[in-house]
N, C-alpha and C positions, 0 to 999 in steps of 0.2 A: 815218229821220227826215228830214223836209224842212221848210224854213222857208217859210211862206206869205208871199208878197210883198205890197206895198202895194195891189195890185189884187185880192187874194184868191185868187191862183193859186199852184200849185206846178208844178215840172217833174220829170217822171219818165220815164225811157227815151226822151228826145227829144220828149215830148209835154207840152203844157200841160194841167193838170187844175185844175178850179175847186174851191176849198174854200169860198169865201164870204168876203165882206168882214168878217164878224164875227170871223173867225179870222186877220186880217192880222197879220203880224209874230209869229206863234206857231209853234212847231214841232209838226208833226203826224206821226204814224206812218203809213207806207204799207205796206199788206199786199196781196199778190197772192193771190186765192182763185179758183181755176179760171179763168174768163174775165172776172173783175171785179177792179178796183183799188179797195181800200177805204181811206178816210182816217179815222184814229182820233185823238182827242184825250182825254187823261186817261182812257183805258179806255172811252170812248164812241164809237160809230160816228157820224161826222158827215156822210159823203158816200160814195156809191159811183159808180163810172164803169165803163162797158164797156171792157175792155182793148183798146187800139188799137195797141199797140206791137209791134214785131218781136221775137219770142221770142229771137232771137239777141242782142238788146241787153240782156237781163236781167242778165247777168253785170256789165256796165258800170254798170247802174243800181244794183245792190246793192253794187258795189265801192266806191261813194262814198256811204255811208249818210247823211252829213250834207250832201250836195249838193256843188256845185262851190265851190271856195274863192272868196271875194270878191276883186274886182280891187284891185290896189294903189291907194292914194289919191294917190301921187306922180305928177307930170306929167313927161313927157319934153320937154325944150326943145332944139331944134336951133339950134346956133350955127355961124357960119362963122369959121374961123381965118384968119390972114393968108395961109396957103398956099392957101386956096380950098377946102379939104376940109371936109366937114360933120362936126361932132363932136356927140355927144349927151351931155347931162347930165341926171341925175335931180333934179328939184326936190322936196325933201321938206318 
């Protein structure tokens, strides 16, 4: 499963694949069939792409079935102490 981003794309095995803007922010299923990558939504095929990825990256692509975790929303703020050393604090 992959989440379609706001531009209508997903990322699979290091490549951007177009799902379409109609599917943005939805989860689609990614299937690899021979030399094609198929995108499915609710049991219906919505798009096919020619497989362009390196076959050695398949394990990594399927090892994270929900995609990469989202980045933390906190910011890192650098401050200087009286000693002159940089300290980092996380702003939550």
